[in-house]
KOLNUDREN-569134 format. One record per atom (N, C-alpha, C): x, y, z; residue number from 0; atom name; residue in one letter. Coordinates in nm, 2 decimals. Layout:
! KOLNUDREN-569134
X:Y:Z:NUM:CA:A
...
//
This chain:
! KOLNUDREN-569134
0.08:-0.12:0.00:0:N:M
0.00:0.00:0.00:0:CA:M
0.09:0.12:0.00:0:C:M
0.07:0.21:-0.10:1:N:D
0.15:0.33:-0.10:1:CA:D
0.12:0.43:0.00:1:C:D
0.20:0.53:0.02:2:N:R
0.19:0.63:0.13:2:CA:R
0.06:0.71:0.12:2:C:R
0.02:0.75:-0.01:3:N:D
-0.10:0.83:-0.02:3:CA:D
-0.22:0.75:0.01:3:C:D
-0.23:0.63:-0.03:4:N:T
-0.34:0.54:0.00:4:CA:T
-0.36:0.52:0.15:4:C:T
-0.24:0.50:0.22:5:N:R
-0.25:0.48:0.37:5:CA:R
-0.29:0.61:0.43:5:C:R
-0.25:0.73:0.38:6:N:R
-0.29:0.85:0.44:6:CA:R
-0.44:0.87:0.43:6:C:R
-0.50:0.85:0.31:7:N:I
-0.64:0.86:0.28:7:CA:I
-0.72:0.77:0.37:7:C:I
-0.67:0.64:0.38:8:N:Q
-0.75:0.54:0.46:8:CA:Q
-0.74:0.58:0.61:8:C:Q
-0.63:0.64:0.66:9:N:N
-0.62:0.67:0.80:9:CA:N
-0.70:0.80:0.84:9:C:N
-0.72:0.88:0.74:10:N:T
-0.79:1.01:0.77:10:CA:T
-0.94:1.01:0.73:10:C:T
-0.99:0.92:0.66:11:N:K
-1.13:0.91:0.62:11:CA:K
-1.21:0.89:0.75:11:C:K
-1.33:0.94:0.74:12:N:Q
-1.42:0.92:0.85:12:CA:Q
-1.56:0.88:0.80:12:C:Q
-1.61:0.77:0.86:13:N:A
-1.74:0.72:0.83:13:CA:A
-1.85:0.82:0.88:13:C:A
-1.95:0.85:0.80:14:N:S
-2.06:0.93:0.85:14:CA:S
-2.14:0.86:0.95:14:C:S
-2.21:0.93:1.03:15:N:V
-2.30:0.87:1.14:15:CA:V
-2.44:0.91:1.11:15:C:V
-2.53:0.81:1.10:16:N:E
-2.67:0.84:1.08:16:CA:E
-2.74:0.85:1.21:16:C:E
-2.82:0.96:1.22:17:N:F
-2.89:0.99:1.35:17:CA:F
-3.04:0.95:1.33:17:C:F
-3.09:0.90:1.44:18:N:Q
-3.24:0.88:1.44:18:CA:Q
-3.31:1.01:1.48:18:C:Q
-3.24:1.09:1.56:19:N:G
-3.30:1.22:1.60:19:CA:G
-3.22:1.33:1.53:19:C:G
-3.22:1.44:1.59:20:N:K
-3.15:1.56:1.53:20:CA:K
-3.01:1.57:1.58:20:C:K
-2.91:1.57:1.50:21:N:P
-2.77:1.59:1.54:21:CA:P
-2.76:1.73:1.62:21:C:P
-2.68:1.72:1.73:22:N:S
-2.66:1.84:1.81:22:CA:S
-2.51:1.88:1.81:22:C:S
-2.49:2.01:1.84:23:N:L
-2.36:2.06:1.85:23:CA:L
-2.27:1.99:1.96:23:C:L
-2.33:1.97:2.07:24:N:N
-2.26:1.91:2.18:24:CA:N
-2.24:1.76:2.16:24:C:N
-2.33:1.70:2.08:25:N:G
-2.32:1.55:2.05:25:CA:G
-2.22:1.51:1.94:25:C:G
-2.15:1.61:1.88:26:N:M
-2.06:1.58:1.77:26:CA:M
-1.93:1.64:1.80:26:C:M
-1.82:1.57:1.75:27:N:V
-1.69:1.62:1.76:27:CA:V
-1.65:1.71:1.64:27:C:V
-1.55:1.79:1.66:28:N:E
-1.50:1.88:1.55:28:CA:E
-1.47:1.80:1.43:28:C:E
-1.52:1.84:1.31:29:N:G
-1.50:1.77:1.19:29:CA:G
-1.59:1.66:1.16:29:C:G
-1.67:1.62:1.25:30:N:Q
-1.76:1.50:1.23:30:CA:Q
-1.88:1.54:1.13:30:C:Q
-1.91:1.44:1.05:31:N:I
-2.02:1.45:0.96:31:CA:I
-2.14:1.36:1.00:31:C:I
-2.26:1.41:1.00:32:N:A
-2.37:1.33:1.04:32:CA:A
-2.49:1.34:0.94:32:C:A
-2.57:1.24:0.93:33:N:I
-2.68:1.24:0.83:33:CA:I
-2.81:1.23:0.91:33:C:I
-2.90:1.31:0.88:34:N:E
-3.03:1.30:0.94:34:CA:E
-3.14:1.28:0.83:34:C:E
-3.23:1.18:0.85:35:N:K
-3.34:1.16:0.76:35:CA:K
-3.46:1.13:0.84:35:C:K
-3.55:1.22:0.85:36:N:K
-3.68:1.20:0.92:36:CA:K
-3.78:1.17:0.82:36:C:K
-3.89:1.11:0.87:37:N:S
-4.00:1.07:0.78:37:CA:S
-4.06:1.19:0.71:37:C:S
-4.08:1.18:0.58:38:N:N
-4.14:1.29:0.49:38:CA:N
-4.06:1.41:0.49:38:C:N
-3.93:1.40:0.49:39:N:S
-3.84:1.51:0.49:39:CA:S
-3.72:1.48:0.40:39:C:S
-3.64:1.59:0.36:40:N:Q
-3.53:1.57:0.28:40:CA:Q
-3.41:1.52:0.37:40:C:Q
-3.31:1.46:0.30:41:N:L
-3.19:1.41:0.37:41:CA:L
-3.11:1.54:0.40:41:C:L
-3.07:1.54:0.53:42:N:A
-2.99:1.66:0.58:42:CA:A
-2.85:1.61:0.62:42:C:A
-2.75:1.68:0.57:43:N:I
-2.61:1.66:0.60:43:CA:I
-2.56:1.76:0.70:43:C:I
-2.50:1.72:0.81:44:N:Y
-2.45:1.81:0.91:44:CA:Y
-2.30:1.79:0.92:44:C:Y
-2.23:1.90:0.95:45:N:R
-2.09:1.89:0.98:45:CA:R
-2.05:1.99:1.09:45:C:R
-1.98:1.95:1.19:46:N:K
-1.93:2.04:1.29:46:CA:K
-1.80:2.09:1.26:46:C:K
-1.79:2.22:1.24:47:N:K
-1.66:2.29:1.20:47:CA:K
-1.66:2.42:1.27:47:C:K
-1.54:2.46:1.32:48:N:F
-1.51:2.59:1.38:48:CA:F
-1.61:2.61:1.50:48:C:F
-1.65:2.50:1.57:49:N:G
-1.73:2.52:1.68:49:CA:G
-1.88:2.54:1.65:49:C:G
-1.92:2.53:1.52:50:N:Q
-2.06:2.55:1.48:50:CA:Q
-2.11:2.43:1.41:50:C:Q
-2.24:2.42:1.40:51:N:L
-2.30:2.31:1.33:51:CA:L
-2.36:2.36:1.20:51:C:L
-2.31:2.30:1.09:52:N:W
-2.35:2.34:0.95:52:CA:W
-2.44:2.24:0.89:52:C:W
-2.54:2.28:0.81:53:N:K
-2.63:2.19:0.76:53:CA:K
-2.67:2.22:0.61:53:C:K
-2.69:2.12:0.53:54:N:S
-2.74:2.14:0.40:54:CA:S
-2.83:2.03:0.36:54:C:S
-2.93:2.05:0.28:55:N:Y
-3.03:1.95:0.24:55:CA:Y
-2.99:1.89:0.10:55:C:Y
-3.03:1.76:0.09:56:N:M
-3.01:1.69:-0.04:56:CA:M
-3.15:1.66:-0.09:56:C:M
-3.17:1.66:-0.22:57:N:S
-3.30:1.64:-0.28:57:CA:S
-3.30:1.52:-0.37:57:C:S
-3.40:1.44:-0.38:58:N:N
-3.41:1.33:-0.47:58:CA:N
-3.51:1.36:-0.59:58:C:N
-3.57:1.49:-0.58:59:N:N
-3.67:1.52:-0.69:59:CA:N
-3.65:1.66:-0.74:59:C:N
-3.55:1.74:-0.69:60:N:G
-3.53:1.87:-0.74:60:CA:G
-3.59:1.98:-0.65:60:C:G
-3.68:1.94:-0.55:61:N:D
-3.74:2.03:-0.46:61:CA:D
-3.64:2.07:-0.35:61:C:D
-3.64:2.20:-0.31:62:N:Q
-3.55:2.24:-0.21:62:CA:Q
-3.63:2.32:-0.10:62:C:Q
-3.59:2.31:0.02:63:N:Y
-3.65:2.37:0.13:63:CA:Y
-3.55:2.46:0.21:63:C:Y
-3.60:2.57:0.26:64:N:V
-3.52:2.66:0.35:64:CA:V
-3.58:2.67:0.48:64:C:V
-3.51:2.64:0.59:65:N:D
-3.56:2.64:0.72:65:CA:D
-3.60:2.78:0.77:65:C:D
-3.52:2.88:0.73:66:N:R
-3.54:3.02:0.78:66:CA:R
-3.55:3.11:0.66:66:C:R
-3.48:3.22:0.67:67:N:A
-3.48:3.33:0.56:67:CA:A
-3.40:3.29:0.44:67:C:A
-3.45:3.32:0.32:68:N:L
-3.37:3.31:0.20:68:CA:L
-3.33:3.45:0.15:68:C:L
-3.20:3.47:0.14:69:N:T
-3.15:3.60:0.10:69:CA:T
-3.07:3.59:-0.03:69:C:T
-3.11:3.67:-0.13:70:N:A
-3.04:3.66:-0.26:70:CA:A
-3.02:3.80:-0.32:70:C:A
-2.91:3.83:-0.38:71:N:N
-2.88:3.96:-0.45:71:CA:N
-2.98:3.97:-0.57:71:C:N
-3.00:3.86:-0.64:72:N:T
-3.09:3.86:-0.75:72:CA:T
-3.17:3.73:-0.75:72:C:T
-3.30:3.75:-0.75:73:N:L
-3.40:3.64:-0.75:73:CA:L
-3.47:3.63:-0.88:73:C:L
-3.46:3.52:-0.95:74:N:K
-3.52:3.51:-1.08:74:CA:K
-3.60:3.38:-1.09:74:C:K
-3.72:3.39:-1.13:75:N:Y
-3.81:3.28:-1.15:75:CA:Y
-3.82:3.25:-1.30:75:C:Y
-3.78:3.13:-1.34:76:N:S
-3.78:3.10:-1.49:76:CA:S
-3.91:3.03:-1.53:76:C:S
-3.99:2.98:-1.44:77:N:H
-4.11:2.90:-1.49:77:CA:H
-4.23:2.93:-1.40:77:C:H
-4.22:2.90:-1.27:78:N:K
-4.35:2.90:-1.19:78:CA:K
-4.31:2.93:-1.05:78:C:K
-4.40:3.01:-0.98:79:N:F
-4.39:3.04:-0.84:79:CA:F
-4.52:3.08:-0.78:79:C:F
-4.53:3.07:-0.65:80:N:V
-4.66:3.10:-0.58:80:CA:V
-4.64:3.22:-0.49:80:C:V
-4.72:3.32:-0.49:81:N:D
-4.71:3.43:-0.40:81:CA:D
-4.85:3.48:-0.36:81:C:D
-4.86:3.58:-0.28:82:N:Y
-4.99:3.63:-0.23:82:CA:Y
-5.00:3.78:-0.28:82:C:Y
-5.12:3.81:-0.33:83:N:R
-5.14:3.95:-0.39:83:CA:R
-5.26:4.01:-0.33:83:C:R
-5.25:4.14:-0.30:84:N:V
-5.37:4.21:-0.24:84:CA:V
-5.43:4.30:-0.35:84:C:V
-5.57:4.30:-0.35:85:N:F
-5.64:4.39:-0.44:85:CA:F
-5.73:4.48:-0.35:85:C:F
-5.76:4.60:-0.40:86:N:I
-5.84:4.70:-0.33:86:CA:I
-5.97:4.71:-0.40:86:C:I
-6.08:4.71:-0.32:87:N:H
-6.22:4.71:-0.38:87:CA:H
-6.30:4.82:-0.31:87:C:H
-6.24:4.93:-0.27:88:N:N
-6.31:5.03:-0.20:88:CA:N
-6.42:5.09:-0.28:88:C:N
-6.53:5.13:-0.22:89:N:F
-6.64:5.19:-0.29:89:CA:F
-6.73:5.27:-0.19:89:C:F
-6.81:5.36:-0.25:90:N:A
-6.90:5.44:-0.17:90:CA:A
-7.04:5.42:-0.23:90:C:A
-7.14:5.39:-0.14:91:N:K
-7.28:5.37:-0.19:91:CA:K
-7.38:5.37:-0.07:91:C:K
-7.50:5.40:-0.11:92:N:D
-7.61:5.38:-0.01:92:CA:D
-7.66:5.24:-0.04:92:C:D
-7.61:5.15:0.04:93:N:L
-7.63:5.00:0.02:93:CA:L
-7.78:4.97:0.03:93:C:L
-7.83:4.89:-0.07:94:N:D
-7.97:4.84:-0.06:94:CA:D
-7.97:4.69:-0.09:94:C:D
-8.08:4.64:-0.12:95:N:T
-8.10:4.50:-0.14:95:CA:T
-8.06:4.45:-0.28:95:C:T
-8.02:4.54:-0.37:96:N:N
-7.97:4.50:-0.50:96:CA:N
-7.83:4.45:-0.49:96:C:N
-7.79:4.36:-0.57:97:N:E
-7.65:4.30:-0.57:97:CA:E
-7.56:4.41:-0.61:97:C:E
-7.45:4.43:-0.53:98:N:T
-7.35:4.53:-0.56:98:CA:T
-7.22:4.46:-0.60:98:C:T
-7.17:4.49:-0.72:99:N:F
-7.04:4.43:-0.76:99:CA:F
-6.93:4.52:-0.71:99:C:F
-6.83:4.46:-0.65:100:N:L
-6.72:4.53:-0.60:100:CA:L
-6.62:4.57:-0.71:100:C:L
-6.57:4.69:-0.71:101:N:P
-6.47:4.73:-0.82:101:CA:P
-6.33:4.67:-0.80:101:C:P
-6.27:4.65:-0.91:102:N:W
-6.13:4.61:-0.91:102:CA:W
-6.04:4.72:-0.96:102:C:W
-6.09:4.81:-1.04:103:N:A
-6.01:4.91:-1.10:103:CA:A
-6.05:5.06:-1.06:103:C:A
-6.17:5.08:-1.02:104:N:S
-6.21:5.22:-0.98:104:CA:S
-6.34:5.21:-0.91:104:C:S
-6.39:5.33:-0.86:105:N:T
-6.52:5.33:-0.79:105:CA:T
-6.63:5.40:-0.87:105:C:T
-6.61:5.42:-1.00:106:N:T
-6.70:5.50:-1.08:106:CA:T
-6.83:5.43:-1.10:106:C:T
-6.84:5.30:-1.10:107:N:D
-6.97:5.24:-1.13:107:CA:D
-6.96:5.10:-1.06:107:C:D
-7.08:5.06:-1.01:108:N:L
-7.08:4.93:-0.94:108:CA:L
-7.19:4.84:-1.00:108:C:L
-7.19:4.82:-1.13:109:N:T
-7.28:4.74:-1.20:109:CA:T
-7.21:4.63:-1.27:109:C:T
-7.27:4.51:-1.29:110:N:A
-7.20:4.40:-1.35:110:CA:A
-7.16:4.42:-1.50:110:C:A
-7.22:4.53:-1.56:111:N:S
-7.19:4.55:-1.70:111:CA:S
-7.06:4.63:-1.72:111:C:S
-7.01:4.69:-1.61:112:N:R
-6.89:4.77:-1.62:112:CA:R
-6.76:4.69:-1.61:112:C:R
-6.66:4.73:-1.69:113:N:G
-6.53:4.66:-1.68:113:CA:G
-6.46:4.68:-1.55:113:C:G
-6.50:4.79:-1.47:114:N:D
-6.44:4.81:-1.34:114:CA:D
-6.46:4.70:-1.24:114:C:D
-6.56:4.62:-1.26:115:N:V
-6.59:4.52:-1.15:115:CA:V
-6.54:4.38:-1.19:115:C:V
-6.47:4.37:-1.30:116:N:G
-6.42:4.24:-1.34:116:CA:G
-6.27:4.24:-1.34:116:C:G
-6.20:4.13:-1.31:117:N:F
-6.06:4.12:-1.32:117:CA:F
-6.03:3.99:-1.40:117:C:F
-5.96:4.02:-1.52:118:N:L
-5.92:3.91:-1.61:118:CA:L
-5.79:3.85:-1.55:118:C:L
-5.80:3.73:-1.50:119:N:S
-5.69:3.67:-1.43:119:CA:S
-5.60:3.59:-1.53:119:C:S
-5.47:3.63:-1.53:120:N:P
-5.38:3.55:-1.62:120:CA:P
-5.33:3.42:-1.55:120:C:P
-5.36:3.41:-1.42:121:N:F
-5.31:3.29:-1.34:121:CA:F
-5.42:3.23:-1.26:121:C:F
-5.40:3.11:-1.21:122:N:K
-5.49:3.05:-1.11:122:CA:K
-5.48:3.12:-0.98:122:C:K
-5.59:3.16:-0.92:123:N:M
-5.59:3.23:-0.79:123:CA:M
-5.69:3.17:-0.69:123:C:M
-5.65:3.17:-0.56:124:N:H
-5.73:3.12:-0.45:124:CA:H
-5.76:3.24:-0.36:124:C:H
-5.88:3.27:-0.33:125:N:C
-5.91:3.38:-0.24:125:CA:C
-5.89:3.33:-0.10:125:C:C
-5.78:3.38:-0.03:126:N:T
-5.75:3.33:0.10:126:CA:T
-5.81:3.42:0.21:126:C:T
-5.84:3.55:0.18:127:N:K
-5.90:3.63:0.28:127:CA:K
-5.96:3.76:0.22:127:C:K
-6.07:3.80:0.28:128:N:I
-6.13:3.93:0.24:128:CA:I
-6.15:4.01:0.37:128:C:I
-6.11:4.14:0.37:129:N:L
-6.13:4.23:0.48:129:CA:L
-6.23:4.33:0.44:129:C:L
-6.34:4.34:0.51:130:N:F
-6.45:4.43:0.47:130:CA:F
-6.48:4.52:0.59:130:C:F
-6.45:4.65:0.59:131:N:K
-6.47:4.74:0.70:131:CA:K
-6.61:4.80:0.69:131:C:K
-6.69:4.77:0.80:132:N:I
-6.83:4.82:0.81:132:CA:I
-6.83:4.97:0.84:132:C:I
-6.90:5.05:0.76:133:N:P
-6.91:5.19:0.80:133:CA:P
-7.02:5.21:0.90:133:C:P
-7.09:5.32:0.91:134:N:G
-7.20:5.34:1.00:134:CA:G
-7.32:5.27:0.94:134:C:G
-7.37:5.17:1.01:135:N:I
-7.48:5.09:0.96:135:CA:I
-7.61:5.13:1.03:135:C:I
-7.72:5.14:0.96:136:N:Q
-7.85:5.18:1.02:136:CA:Q
-7.90:5.07:1.10:136:C:Q
-7.90:4.95:1.04:137:N:D
-7.96:4.83:1.11:137:CA:D
-7.85:4.73:1.12:137:C:D
-7.80:4.71:1.24:138:N:N
-7.68:4.62:1.26:138:CA:N
-7.72:4.47:1.27:138:C:N
-7.84:4.44:1.25:139:N:N
-7.89:4.30:1.25:139:CA:N
-7.91:4.24:1.11:139:C:N
-7.89:4.33:1.01:140:N:D
-7.91:4.28:0.87:140:CA:D
-7.79:4.19:0.83:140:C:D
-7.82:4.09:0.74:141:N:N
-7.72:4.00:0.69:141:CA:N
-7.66:4.06:0.56:141:C:N
-7.54:4.02:0.53:142:N:I
-7.47:4.06:0.41:142:CA:I
-7.42:3.93:0.34:142:C:I
-7.47:3.91:0.22:143:N:L
-7.43:3.79:0.14:143:CA:L
-7.31:3.83:0.05:143:C:L
-7.20:3.76:0.06:144:N:F
-7.08:3.78:-0.02:144:CA:F
-7.08:3.67:-0.13:144:C:F
-7.04:3.71:-0.25:145:N:K
-7.03:3.61:-0.36:145:CA:K
-6.90:3.63:-0.44:145:C:K
-6.85:3.52:-0.49:146:N:I
-6.74:3.53:-0.59:146:CA:I
-6.79:3.46:-0.71:146:C:I
-6.78:3.53:-0.82:147:N:K
-6.84:3.48:-0.95:147:CA:K
-6.73:3.48:-1.06:147:C:K
-6.76:3.43:-1.17:148:N:K
-6.66:3.43:-1.28:148:CA:K
-6.73:3.42:-1.42:148:C:K
-6.66:3.46:-1.52:149:N:M
-6.69:3.44:-1.66:149:CA:M
-6.58:3.36:-1.72:149:C:M
-6.62:3.25:-1.78:150:N:D
-6.52:3.16:-1.84:150:CA:D
-6.47:3.21:-1.97:150:C:D
-6.35:3.17:-2.01:151:N:N
-6.30:3.21:-2.14:151:CA:N
-6.39:3.15:-2.25:151:C:N
-6.43:3.24:-2.34:152:N:G
-6.52:3.20:-2.45:152:CA:G
-6.67:3.21:-2.42:152:C:G
-6.70:3.26:-2.30:153:N:D
-6.84:3.27:-2.26:153:CA:D
-6.86:3.40:-2.17:153:C:D
-6.97:3.47:-2.20:154:N:D
-6.99:3.59:-2.12:154:CA:D
-7.10:3.57:-2.01:154:C:D
-7.13:3.44:-1.98:155:N:T
-7.22:3.40:-1.87:155:CA:T
-7.15:3.42:-1.74:155:C:T
-7.22:3.48:-1.65:156:N:V
-7.16:3.50:-1.51:156:CA:V
-7.21:3.38:-1.42:156:C:V
-7.12:3.30:-1.37:157:N:D
-7.15:3.19:-1.29:157:CA:D
-7.10:3.21:-1.15:157:C:D
-7.18:3.17:-1.05:158:N:E
-7.14:3.18:-0.91:158:CA:E
-7.04:3.07:-0.88:158:C:E
-6.93:3.10:-0.81:159:N:I
-6.84:3.00:-0.76:159:CA:I
-6.87:2.96:-0.62:159:C:I
-6.89:3.06:-0.54:160:N:C
-6.91:3.03:-0.39:160:CA:C
-6.98:3.16:-0.33:160:C:C
-7.03:3.13:-0.21:161:N:N
-7.09:3.24:-0.13:161:CA:N
-7.07:3.23:0.02:161:C:N
-7.09:3.33:0.09:162:N:F
-7.08:3.33:0.23:162:CA:F
-7.17:3.44:0.29:162:C:F
-7.26:3.40:0.38:163:N:S
-7.35:3.49:0.44:163:CA:S
-7.31:3.53:0.58:163:C:S
-7.28:3.66:0.60:164:N:Y
-7.24:3.71:0.73:164:CA:Y
-7.36:3.74:0.81:164:C:Y
-7.39:3.66:0.91:165:N:N
-7.51:3.68:0.99:165:CA:N
-7.49:3.73:1.13:165:C:N
-7.37:3.76:1.16:166:N:T
-7.34:3.81:1.30:166:CA:T
-7.37:3.96:1.31:166:C:T
-7.41:4.00:1.42:167:N:T
-7.44:4.14:1.45:167:CA:T
-7.32:4.23:1.42:167:C:T
-7.34:4.33:1.33:168:N:T
-7.23:4.41:1.29:168:CA:T
-7.20:4.52:1.39:168:C:T
-7.08:4.57:1.40:169:N:V
-7.04:4.68:1.48:169:CA:V
-6.99:4.79:1.39:169:C:V
-7.04:4.91:1.40:170:N:D
-6.99:5.02:1.31:170:CA:D
-6.84:5.04:1.31:170:C:D
-6.79:5.06:1.19:171:N:H
-6.65:5.09:1.17:171:CA:H
-6.55:4.97:1.22:171:C:H
-6.60:4.85:1.22:172:N:T
-6.52:4.73:1.25:172:CA:T
-6.51:4.65:1.12:172:C:T
-6.42:4.55:1.13:173:N:I
-6.38:4.48:1.01:173:CA:I
-6.44:4.34:1.01:173:C:I
-6.50:4.30:0.90:174:N:I
-6.54:4.16:0.88:174:CA:I
-6.43:4.09:0.81:174:C:I
-6.39:3.97:0.86:175:N:T
-6.28:3.89:0.80:175:CA:T
-6.34:3.76:0.74:175:C:T
-6.33:3.74:0.61:176:N:I
-6.38:3.62:0.55:176:CA:I
-6.26:3.54:0.51:176:C:I
-6.24:3.42:0.57:177:N:N
-6.13:3.33:0.54:177:CA:N
-6.17:3.23:0.43:177:C:N
-6.07:3.17:0.38:178:N:E
-6.10:3.07:0.27:178:CA:E
-6.20:2.96:0.31:178:C:E
-6.19:2.92:0.44:179:N:S
-6.27:2.81:0.49:179:CA:S
-6.41:2.85:0.51:179:C:S
-6.44:2.98:0.50:180:N:D
-6.58:3.03:0.53:180:CA:D
-6.67:3.01:0.41:180:C:D
-6.62:3.00:0.29:181:N:W
-6.70:2.99:0.17:181:CA:W
-6.76:2.85:0.16:181:C:W
-6.88:2.85:0.10:182:N:N
-6.95:2.72:0.08:182:CA:N
-6.88:2.63:-0.02:182:C:N
-6.80:2.69:-0.11:183:N:N
-6.73:2.61:-0.21:183:CA:N
-6.59:2.67:-0.22:183:C:N
-6.50:2.60:-0.28:184:N:S
-6.36:2.65:-0.29:184:CA:S
-6.35:2.78:-0.38:184:C:S
-6.30:2.89:-0.33:185:N:P
-6.30:3.02:-0.40:185:CA:P
-6.18:3.03:-0.50:185:C:P
-6.19:2.96:-0.61:186:N:V
-6.08:2.95:-0.70:186:CA:V
-6.12:3.01:-0.84:186:C:V
-6.03:3.09:-0.89:187:N:I
-6.04:3.15:-1.02:187:CA:I
-5.93:3.08:-1.11:187:C:I
-5.97:3.03:-1.22:188:N:E
-5.88:2.96:-1.31:188:CA:E
-5.82:3.06:-1.41:188:C:E
-5.70:3.03:-1.47:189:N:P
-5.64:3.12:-1.57:189:CA:P
-5.74:3.16:-1.68:189:C:P
-5.74:3.28:-1.72:190:N:N
-5.83:3.33:-1.83:190:CA:N
-5.97:3.35:-1.79:190:C:N
-6.01:3.33:-1.66:191:N:D
-6.14:3.36:-1.61:191:CA:D
-6.15:3.51:-1.57:191:C:D
-6.26:3.57:-1.59:192:N:V
-6.29:3.70:-1.53:192:CA:V
-6.35:3.69:-1.39:192:C:V
-6.28:3.74:-1.29:193:N:A
-6.33:3.72:-1.16:193:CA:A
-6.42:3.84:-1.12:193:C:A
-6.53:3.82:-1.05:194:N:L
-6.62:3.92:-1.00:194:CA:L
-6.65:3.89:-0.85:194:C:L
-6.67:3.99:-0.77:195:N:M
-6.72:3.98:-0.64:195:CA:M
-6.83:4.07:-0.61:195:C:M
-6.93:4.02:-0.53:196:N:S
-7.05:4.11:-0.50:196:CA:S
-7.09:4.09:-0.36:196:C:S
-7.17:4.19:-0.31:197:N:I
-7.23:4.18:-0.18:197:CA:I
-7.38:4.22:-0.20:197:C:I
-7.47:4.16:-0.12:198:N:T
-7.61:4.19:-0.12:198:CA:T
-7.66:4.20:0.02:198:C:T
-7.72:4.31:0.06:199:N:A
-7.77:4.33:0.19:199:CA:A
-7.91:4.27:0.20:199:C:A
-7.95:4.23:0.32:200:N:S
-8.08:4.16:0.34:200:CA:S
-8.19:4.27:0.36:200:C:S
-8.16:4.39:0.38:201:N:D
-8.26:4.50:0.41:201:CA:D
-8.22:4.62:0.34:201:C:D
-8.32:4.69:0.27:202:N:T
-8.29:4.82:0.20:202:CA:T
-8.24:4.92:0.30:202:C:T
-8.28:4.92:0.42:203:N:G
-8.24:5.02:0.52:203:CA:G
-8.11:5.00:0.59:203:C:G
-8.02:4.92:0.54:204:N:I
-7.90:4.89:0.61:204:CA:I
-7.81:5.02:0.61:204:C:I
-7.83:5.11:0.51:205:N:T
-7.77:5.24:0.52:205:CA:T
-7.88:5.34:0.47:205:C:T
-7.87:5.47:0.52:206:N:T
-7.96:5.57:0.48:206:CA:T
-7.90:5.68:0.39:206:C:T
-7.77:5.66:0.36:207:N:S
-7.70:5.76:0.28:207:CA:S
-7.58:5.69:0.22:207:C:S
-7.51:5.75:0.13:208:N:S
-7.39:5.69:0.07:208:CA:S
-7.28:5.68:0.18:208:C:S
-7.23:5.56:0.19:209:N:Q
-7.13:5.53:0.29:209:CA:Q
-7.00:5.48:0.23:209:C:Q
-6.89:5.50:0.29:210:N:E
-6.76:5.45:0.23:210:CA:E
-6.74:5.31:0.29:210:C:E
-6.72:5.22:0.20:211:N:F
-6.68:5.08:0.24:211:CA:F
-6.54:5.06:0.20:211:C:F
-6.46:5.01:0.29:212:N:F
-6.32:4.98:0.26:212:CA:F
-6.30:4.82:0.25:212:C:F
-6.26:4.78:0.13:213:N:V
-6.25:4.63:0.11:213:CA:V
-6.12:4.60:0.05:213:C:V
-6.05:4.49:0.10:214:N:S
-5.93:4.44:0.05:214:CA:S
-5.94:4.29:0.04:214:C:S
-5.89:4.23:-0.07:215:N:S
-5.89:4.08:-0.08:215:CA:S
-5.75:4.04:-0.10:215:C:S
-5.72:3.92:-0.04:216:N:V
-5.59:3.86:-0.05:216:CA:V
-5.60:3.73:-0.13:216:C:V
-5.52:3.71:-0.23:217:N:W
-5.53:3.59:-0.32:217:CA:W
-5.39:3.52:-0.33:217:C:W
-5.40:3.39:-0.32:218:N:R
-5.28:3.30:-0.34:218:CA:R
-5.27:3.28:-0.49:218:C:R
-5.17:3.33:-0.55:219:N:V
-5.16:3.33:-0.70:219:CA:V
-5.05:3.24:-0.75:219:C:V
-5.09:3.15:-0.84:220:N:E
-4.99:3.05:-0.89:220:CA:E
-4.94:3.11:-1.03:220:C:E
-4.83:3.18:-1.02:221:N:V
-4.78:3.25:-1.14:221:CA:V
-4.70:3.14:-1.22:221:C:V
-4.74:3.13:-1.35:222:N:E
-4.67:3.03:-1.44:222:CA:E
-4.64:3.11:-1.57:222:C:E
-4.51:3.12:-1.60:223:N:I
-4.47:3.19:-1.72:223:CA:I
-4.46:3.09:-1.84:223:C:I
//
């Protein structure tokens, strides 16, 4: 056996596989450990300079980051998921007619106006709607929220889901509608026109034009 071979054989170290999580105090300087928990990526640990270093290995190309991801330049070449906020503020004397919420302006609140529709280039899930109640005349009235759509190649407006807010309202407070509150999944497909509306149960819910502040949060699957 030549000198280099003996040196390599004498200095190599077998990795140690942990059933639990490798710890700083449980490893010696220079030691390498492998961690593999159920339904997780393979993690490689190395103790060096008195610290525990870790990197993940993937068998399918997916990568996970335990904490913050920092990059000088971040570029998506195909697909990513993020959350986007849309503003639907409007002013109106609310009655029992269906009121479509604006996406672009507050000039008109009828279903025939382009202001109340959003042509989505991507698949979107409505995760939350924040609806601030103004001064309400009758705090026991119900408000019915709806999400609707127009399919590509069709101008028919179809209802996707609805939610009826039946709790006593408090002036100038916020109604929060979560994704789980809808009676069906609030999903808009690519190339659909999204519409949202509210309908009060009583004509006297307001007695004059009131300002309503509305924001919606959508989980957007961006695919280039």
